[in-house]
C-alpha positions, 0 to 999 in steps of 0.5 A: 539476512537482516540487511535483506529484510531491511532493504526490501521494506525500504523499497516498499516505500517507493510510492512513485514506482508502484511496480517496484513496490510490488516486486519488493513485496513478492521478493519479501514473501519469497524470501520469507518462505526460506528464511529461519523463523527466529530471524523473521520474527524479529522483523514481524511487527515491521513487516505487518506495519509496512504491509498495512501502510501500503495497503492503506495507501492503496485503498485511499488512492482507489477511493479517490480515483472512484470518487473522481469517476463518480463525480464525472459520471453524475454531473449536478449531484450534491454530496452533502455528506462530505461538505462539497457541492458539484453543480 
């Protein structure tokens, strides 16, 4: 069982393939439902850390995309707060 958790956490590092990442996360949830709690407890810190890393990476990705869209939609805007100027 320990190899399953470790393997799924490893696959969740595959940022080049977000669908694979999502399936690994879903598989981890499904596995966790039936996994004995004493075994799952050993990996709880790793699981939470991995979920936080994936979430933060996705938040940054979405923020960058939204910022690019904003800059495309609003030509000529000056963004002084972030130290950049777009004309």
